[in-house]
N, C-alpha and C positions, 0 to 999 in steps of 0.2 A: 420445894415440893416435889413429890415423885409421881404426881398425877397431872401431867400437862397434856393438853389436847387443843386442837384447832379445828373448826369446821366452817363451811360456807353454805349458804342457802342459794341454790341455783334459781329459785323463783318459779320453777316448774319442774315437771318430771322429765328426765332425760334418760336415754340409753347411753351409759358411759362406756367409752372404748379405750381411752388412754388418759393417764394423769402424769404431768411433768412437774417435778418439784425442783426449783432452784434453791440451793442451800448455801450456808455459810462455810468458810474455809475450815472451820472447826468441825472435823468429821463426826465427833461425838454428838453434835447438835442434832443429828438426824438418824444416826445409826440405830437399827432395830425398831424404828417407828412403824406403826401399822396404819394402813390406808383402808378406809371403809366407805361403802356407798349404800344408801338406803333412805328410809322415810323418817328416821328418828333424828332429833336435833339435840344440841347441847350435850349435857352429860350422858344422855341416853344413846349417843352415837355408837357406843360399844355394842349395841344390839344390831347394828347394821351389818351388811355382808362384808366380810374381809376379802379384799380384792388383791392385796399385796403387802409384803413386808420388806422394808429397806434393809438389805444385807450387804450392799456394796455402794459406797459413796464416792468412788474414784472418779465417776463422771458427773458432770454438772451441765444440764439437769439430770436428776434421777428419773428414769421413765418406768412407769407402772402400766403394763399392758393388761387390760381387763379381758379375761377369757369368758366367753358366754354372754357378753353384752348385758351387764347387770344394770337394772333400772333403779332410779331413785332421784330424790330432790336434794339430798344433803350429802356432801363429801367431807370426810374428816381425816386428819392426820393425828394419831394418838401415840404419845410418847410415855404412856403410863409405865411406871416401874423404873424409869431412868432418872438419875439424879442430875443429869446434864440438862441445861435449858434447851427448850425446843425453839430453834431459830429458823424461820422460813423467809426466804427473800421474795419468792414469787411461786404461785401454784397455777398451772394452766390445765384446764379440764376440757377434753374433747369428746363429743358424742352427738346424738341426734335427739331433737326435741320430740317428745311423745305427744300425739294429738296436735300435729302441726297447726298453729293458729292462722297460718297464711293460706288463703284460698287462691290456688294457682299461683303461688309465689314461693320465695325463700326467705329464711331468717338471716339477718346481718350477723356476722361472727362477733367475737369478743372485741373489747375496746382496742383501738389501734393507737399506741403511743406515738407521739410526734407525727401524726398523720390523720387522715380521715377516709371514710368510705363515701362514695357518691354514685349517683345514677344521673343520666342525662335525660332531660325532658325538653325537647326542642333544642334551643340554644342555651338553656339554663342548666347548670350543674346543681343538683340538690344533695345536700349532705344527709347521709343515712345514719341514724343512731344505732348502736349495737342492740340486737334483740328485736329490731323493728322488721317489718315485712317490706319486701320490694318485689316487683313483678316485671322489671326490665330484664332483658336478656343478660346484661353484663353489670357487675358490681365493680367499680373502679377503685383501686388502691392508690392514694395520693399521699406522699410523704412531704413534711415541711421542708423548706430550704435548709440545707446543711445536714439533713438526715438522709442516710443511705437506705434504700429499700432492698430487702432481701426477699426472694420469692417472686411470685408473679405480680404483674400490675393489674390483673383483673381475675374475677371469678365468673363462671358461667352458671346461670340458674336454669335448671330443668323444671319448668313450671308445672308439668303434669305430675311430677313426683315430689317437688319441693326440695330436691337435693341440690346442694351447692358443690360445684366441681371446681377444683383448683386448676385453673389455666388449661382445662380440657385434658387433665392427666388421669382423671378417675379417682383422685384422692381429695378428701375434704379436710383431713387433719393437717395438711401441709400449709399452715397459715402464713401469709406474708407478714413482714414486720418492718418497722422503720427504726433502724438504729440499734437493734439488740445484738448485732453481730459485728465482727471486725472485717474491714475490707482487706483486700490483698495487700500484704506489706510491700514496702519499697524493696525492689530487687536491684542490688548493686553488682557490677561485673565481677566474675570469678568467685562468686559466693553461692554455695549450695544450701538450699533450705529444706528442712524435713519437718513433717508433722510427727510429733513424738520424738523421742531421743534417737535420732539417726535411724529411722525405720523407713518411712515412705516419703519420697520427694513430693513437694506440694503441687507440682505439675501446673495445670491451668486453673487451679481453684481460685475463685474470686471472692469468696466469703468464708469466714471461720467462726465457729461457735464459741460462746463464752467458755473460759477455762481451758480452751485448746492452747497448746504450747508448740512453738516452732523452734528448732535448733538449727544452727548454722555452722558451716566450716568452709575453708577455702578449697576450691576445686583443684588448684595446683599445690602440691605438698611443699614446694619451695617458698610458698607464701604463708603468712599467718594473719589471723584476725587482729585488727586494731581499729579503734574508734567505733564504738557500738557494743552490742551485747549479743553473745552467741545463743542465749536462751531468752525467749520473749513469750509473754502470756497475753491472751485476749481477755480483757476485762471490761465490765460495763463502765461507760463514761459518766461524767457528772450530769446532773439534771436530766437523766434519762435520754441522753444522746446516743448515737451509735457507739458500738464497742471501740475501744482503743487498745493499742499494743503497749505493753510496758517496755521500757528501755528505748534504744534507738537502733537504726539499721546499721549493721556492721559493714566494714570494708576490709578488703584483703590487700596486703602490701608486703614488700620484702623487709621493711623495717617496722619498728614499733610506733612510728609516728609519721605524719605526712610532711612536715616542713623541716628543713635541715639548715644548720649553720656550716658553711664550708670554711675550713681553716687549714693552715699548714704549720708544721713545727720545724724550726731551723735549729740544728745542733751546732756545737762548736766546730765540729769537723766539716760543716757545710752541707751535710746530707739533708734531704727533704723527705718527709713522709706526709701523707694526707689521708684522712678518713672523715666521713660525715658525723656530725653530732646532732642528735634529735632534740627538738624543742617542742613544747606543748602546742596544741592547737585548740582554740586560737592563741596567738602569741601575745598574751597579756603582759608578760615580763620575761626577760632572759637574764640569767646571772652568769657572769664571767668570774671564775674563781682562780685564785693563785695559792699554791701550797708547796711546801718543801717535800720533795719526794723521798728524801733520805732520812730514815730512822724517825719519821714523824716529828722532826724538830720544829720548834716554834719559829715563826717568821720574825725578822728583826723589826724594830719599831719604825724604821724608815721605809717599810714596804709600801709600794703604791702601784697603780696601773695607769699607764699612759695610752692614749689613743692618738695614733699618727704623731707621736712625739709630744703631745700635750697632756698635762696632768688631768686626771678625772677625779671625781669625788666618790671613792670607795671607802670601805670600812673593814676593820678586822673583826673576826668573830671573838666571842668572849674568851675562848680558850687560846686565842692568838695563833691557832694553827692554820687558819684560812683567811685570806683577804678577798673580799667580794666586791664586784661592781654590778649593781642591779640596773638594768635598762628597762624602763616602763614603756609598753606599747612600741617596740622597736620598729623602725622603718628603714628604708634603703639608705637614708642619710646617716644611720648609725653604723653602717659598714665601714671597715677600715682595719688597720693593724693595731692590735692591742698587745702591749708589752708589760710584763710583770717585772718590777725591780725590787730586790730585797737584798740589802747589804751589797755584796759583790756579785750576786746572782742576777741573771736576767733571762727572760724567754719571751718570744713573740709568737702570736698567731694572727693569721689573716681571716677576718670574719666578714661574710657577705650575707645580708638579710634579704631574702626573696619573699615578697608578699604574695600570699595566695590570692588569685583573682576572685573578685566577688561580682555579683550581678546587682544592678540597681533595681529599684521597684519598677515593675512593668507599667505600661500605660493602663489607665482604667477606662472602661467603657460603660455606658449607662446600663443598668439592670443586670450587670455581671457580678456574681459573687465569687470572690477569690479566696481559696483556702490553701494552706501550706502544710507540707508533710504528709506522711501516710495516715496520720490520724485526722487529717482535714481540719486544722485549726485556723481561725481567722488570722489574716496577716496583720490586722490592727494598723499601727502606724509605722511598721518596719520599712526602712529605706534601702536595705541591702540584704543579700542572700548569699549563703556560702555555696561552694562547689557541691554539686549533686543534689541540692534541694529542689524539690518539685512543687509546682503550683497546680492546683486543680480548679477548674472553672465550672460554675453552675449558673443557671438563669433564674430570675425571679418569676414567681407565679407559673403560668403555663407557656412562657416564651420558649422559643427554640434556639439552641446554641448553634451558631454558625462559625465553624473553625475548629481547631484542636481543643479537646477538653482538658489537656494538661501540657505543661512545658517544663523543662529542666534547665538548671543553671550549669553550663559546661564551659570551663575556661573563661569565665567572666561574661559569657554571652548566653541569652536565653535561646532555647532550641526552636522557638516559634513566637508568634505574636499573640497578644490578648484577643480572644474571640469576641464576637458581638452576639447580642441576643435579639432575635427577630420576634415580632408579634405573631402569635399563633391564633388562627381562627378556630371557632368551635367545630367539633366533628359534625358532619352532615348526615342526616338520615336518608335512607333509601325510600323513594316514594312508593306508596302502595300500588301494586300492579305495574311496577317499573324496575329499572336496574340502575346501579350507580357504578361508574368506572373511575376509580381513583379514590384514595383515602388521605392524601396529604392535607395538612392544615397549616403549612408554613406560608410565608409571604410569597405571592405569585403562584402558588400551587393551584392547579386547575382540576376540577371534578366535572365529568360529563354525565348526563342523564339520558336514558332512553326508556320507552314504555313497552310493555308486552304487546303482543299482537292483539288487535281489537281495542287498543287504547291510544289516545293521542296526548301529546305533551302540552300542557298549559304552563307557559313560563319559559325562562331561559334554559337552553339545553346544556350550556357550559357556565359554571360559576368559578370565579377567581377570588382567591384570598387576597384582600387588599392590605395595604401597609398599616391601616388603623385597626386591624384585627377583625374586620367584618367582611362578609362575603359580598360579592358584587350584586347579588340578587337573592331572593328567597328561593328555597328548594321548590322546583316545579311540581305540579300535580299531574297524575295520569288519569284522565277521564275516559269513560267508555265512548268509543266511536259511534256516531249517529249519522246515518244516511238520511237524506230528505224523504218525506213521505211520498209514496207513488200514487198516481191517479189510476182510476179504473178506465180502461179503453172503452170508447163508444162502441156499442153493439158487442160488448165483451164482459168478462168477469175477472175478478182478482181474488186469489186465495192466499191469505196471509197479510199481516199488517206490520210485522217487525221491522225495525230500522237499525238494529244493532249489528255489530260486526258478525259476518257469516250468516245473518238472517236471510231466508229465501222467500221469494214471493212468486207464485205461479199464475199464469194468465191463460185464458181460453176465450173462444169467440162463440157468439150465439149461432143458432142454426142458419145455414145459408150464408155464413160469413167465414172468411179464412184469415188466420193469424199471420201477419207479416212482421217478423222479428223474433227475438228470443222468447221462448215460452216460460223460462225460469230466469229470474234476476237474483243476483247475490250481492249483499252489501259488503264492500271490500274494506280492508283495514285503513284505507286513506279517506273513508267517509263518502265514497262515490259508489254508484251501482255499476255492475260490470257491463251494462248495455242500457239503451234507451227503452222506454215503455213501448211494447209492440202495438201495432195498429190492426184493427179488424176491418178488412175490406170485403165488399160483396163478392161472393164466390162465383166467378164467370167461367169456370173450367168446363171442359167437355169430357164426356165419358168416352170410352174406347169405341171407335166406329166399327161398323160391320165390315168385314173383309171377306170377299168371295174367294173360292178356291182358285189356285194358280196365280194369285195376286201377291206381289211383294210390296210392302209398304215401308217407307223410310221417313224419319223425322230429322230435321236439322238440329244439331247440338254444337254450338260454337262454329268453328271452322269446318267441322265434319258433319256428315250425315250417317245415321245408323238405323238399323231396322228397329221397329217399335217393340218387337219381341212381345213381352207380357204386360206392357204398360196399360193401365186401366183408366188413366185420366191425363188430360192435356191442358196446358195453360192457355188462356186466351191469347190469340195471335199466333199460336203454333200452327205450322203447315205440314201436312202429310203428303208425300209424293208417292204415286202408285205406278207400277209397271207390271207387265206379265212376266211369268216365271221364265219363259223362253220366247224372246221377242222374234226369233227367226221364223216362227210359224204361228205365234199367238198374237191376236190383235186386241188392243185395249179398247173396250167399249165403255166410254164414260170419261170423266175428267182425269187429267194427270195429277192435279193438286186439289186438296180440300183444306180449308182453314177453319180454325175454331174461333168463332166470333159470338160474344154474348152467350156462351154456353151451348151454342149450336154449330154443327158442321155445315159449311157451304157445299152446294152441289150434291149430287147423288153418289152412291157408292159405285165405282166402276166394276166391270166384269171383263173376263178374258174369253174371246172367241177364237176357235181354231181354224186356220186357213189350210187349204190343200197345197198351197205353195210354201216353199221354205227358202228364205233369202238369208245368206250369210256372208261373212268376210273370211277369206283364206289368204294363205301366203303372207302371214304377219308373225312377227316374233311373239307378241303378246297383245291380247285384247281383253276388254272387260265391258260390262254393261253398267251404265250410270243409273242412279235411282229413278230417273225419268224414262229409262228404256233405251237410251242412246248408246250405240256401240262406240267405245273409246278405243281407238287403234293407236298403238305406240310401241316402242319408238319407231320412227319411219325409216325403213330400209328397203330399197329397190322397189319392186312392183307389188301392188295389192290387187286381189281379185274380188269382185262382187259377184257371187254365184247365186243362181236361181234354179230350183229343181222341184219336181213333183214329189210330194211326200210318199206317194205310192210306189215310186221307184221307176216309173215308165219314162219314155223319152218326152221331153217337153215340147218339141216341135220347133220348126224354123221360124214360125210366126211370132214366137215369144220375144218380148223386148224388155230391156232394162233402161229406164230413164232416171234422170236426177234433176233436182232444182238447184244444184250447186252453182256458184258463180263461175267456177272453172269447169267447163265441160270436158268430158273424156276426148282424147285425141282420136279414138276409133270407136266403132260401134261394137255392141256385144256380139259374140260369136258362139257357135255351138261347140261344145267340148263334150262329146259323148252324150250322156243323158241330161246335161245341164246347160244352161245359158250362162255365159261368163263375160263380165266386163272388166278389162284390165286397165288399172290406173298406174301409170309410171311415176314413181317418186312423188306421191301425192303430198299436197300441202293443205293448209287450213282453207285454201280456196276451194278444195274439193269437199269441204264439209257440207252436208245436206241430207235430204231424204232420197233414198234410192228405191224405185218402184219397179217391181217385176209384174208383167201382165202377159198372160197366156190365155187367149180367148176371153172367156168371161171371168177367169180367175185373176185375182189381183192381190198383191201383198207388198208392204213397204217396211223399210227399216231406216232409222236415222243413224248416220255415221259421222263421227268427229275424229279428225286426225290430230293427234296431240302427242308431242314428244315430251312426256312427263318424266323428269329426272330430278332427284334431290341432290343437294351439294354433299360432297364427301364429308364425313364427320370430323376428319382431321385428328391429330394426336391429342390425347387426353392425359393430363398430369396425374401420376400415381395410378394409372390404369390403362386399359386398352379396349378397342371395339371389336366385337365378333359380328361378322356380316353373313347373313344367310341369303345366298344368291338364289333368285327364282329360277325354276327349271328352264323357262323359256328365255332367260337372259343370256344371250350368246354374244353380247356386244363386246367389241374389242377396240379400244381398251375397256375394261369393266366400268359400268355405271350403276348408280343406285336408282332403280325405277319404281314405279307405282307398286305399293303394298309390300315392298321389300322391308325387312326388319333388321335393325342393328341392336345388339345387346351390350351394355356396359359391364365389363369385368374389372372390378377394383382390386388393387394389390392388398395383401394382408395388412391390417391396421387401418384400412380405409373402407368407406361405404358410399353408395350412390346418394347424392344430395337430394334427389327426388325420385323420379321414375327410373327404372333400369332399362326398359325397352322403349324404342320409338320406331314408327313406321312412316314410310314415304306416302303422303296423301295426294289427292287430286290436284292440290295447288302447288305441288312440287316442294312441299315443306315437311319437316319432320314433326310428327304428332304422336305424343306430346313432345315439347321441345327437348333437345338433347340435354342430358344431365352431366354432372361432374363428380369427381371423387373427393370426399371430405374425410379428414382424419376422424377415427373413432373417438 
């Protein structure tokens, strides 16, 4: 017939992008065929859109690329008008399903010969039928044992678009296959391989399409190909296995065969010549022939061949020109001197048979599949293997190969040992709100799990693949962290009730109560609060006391005292110390100390009264007034004068006196020095501490004096820095000393900084306040 056609019903409407047609070697069986896509079926397919015409069948398959993405349900190949039969081996159609039936999923591709598609649900692999929907991230490609996978081992499903991506390459039409292509052929030394007739070297290619041909030649021109074929073709194997190469792998050598017989010729003159003689491989049989070299004469009837002087069983040819001795399966024992005797003629050769070494069948291990040759054929019951033969190993099911995946027979020895197959555990999923570190599934492989912030791990943090193919425990779960519920403080309030990670709860107190503790608590990632619930205690603080003019007030803070400045409230138990602004002529009228007790200040507020007398301390290096109004005189050097004078500037009079309640009384009385009364103290000590009172008639004024040599220890050297010392103006001590109120500043070298405070001062206790710091690397 001249009206041959073929069509296929895709079962749904597709946007067709490419059609691949595998054809018969008879080129006329497909040439000029028309390919159409549309909605018509059967004999009406000629009404569908023409998407291509086969004008070149040199490649197999023939590829028809559809321009414009034609839509349709039926694809046809029409050979109308040709008298040649239409022969199709396989037709593959690539496109996208219209009106994708998968909700947030992808459609499984066409059937996979010698393999299957699967998705994993927990520890179970579920086989997916072609055309079905799957919503897992990955679609796995698994080939049957003995079948070689070409292409990727998985596809990625973009669930939002329903598109199937080939191994994250962006292409959908590059489908994987099991066995439809040929593996890399066996590569022998000194042999060059080309794709096509001596055009492109095969390089690192590992797979070849059907109908592709490779050509071979020797790399060294002094060698030539022998044993094997210089042209080989990739063709589909039987029972839909992977592709196989025609012919056998060639080798290069200086002679036409691999094994030789060595012999020597002895002439009547006694000269010796030698050259190799080639024999077939394998050496099934060898023939030693005897003939008359002159004029092609026939051999005499008594012609025979002797080995080492003993007769052998040879025979003459029918034409009596040749006498032959056939040796079947020769071995080393057949070596010797073979002599041809014919009438009066004789000639001898020395023959040595050298056996080509072979390898015995390797050891077998459980679950290991052994294949031989580049076409990966089962070894069956073979017990020996020739030089250069290669064995390839695979594992059954999902077991993992441990060791080399192939070995080769070289000089009668295998290049390695038979590997073993280890049990493989199923792949582990990543817990929700967690992370997985490690992806191994072999024996003793370990996978660690952690959770995101705010979640805690319930289960084992590390799982180990055991020898029986199971994991040491189930995949752990990540659950949200929960802190314990918080109580509301007595006499207080709580704002917030969350107990999840990073939840915050705020606290406050009722009127007349004060919060002791953190006002805001946060639930931490380890399930604990960052602090304890605060407590509301009765507020017994005092408000700022009234301070009269010319009064200086100090409050004690730790080891130091400081002026109250603008403080408006004081804690229960705090004490304020008062003194007059200038104790030389001002008199404090009232208590020196007032304490906050139960929200009230003790005592009344003091005032300062002005005296007509002025009493001071002179002839000292440095002096200061303590918070309670005591003159602190330091350091002690030579004599100190206590002076008394009238503030009006007049003479004080001889009757004025200066007395003291100190335990060590002055060695002499006060004397008149101009307009003032002066009491000289020579090298005073702490025994001279006390109150010094000046009285002139009815006028009277006192000051308290304390003699104290306050010095702070030298800071010493500091690592990665130095100290700057600001010397007080009155400090004329020799050698220099660090005295009250003097300041040192820490200067750290580049790349370092002060670990805490940078400045420290010498306080009343002779200590640096705050404590000296050090230099820490940035």
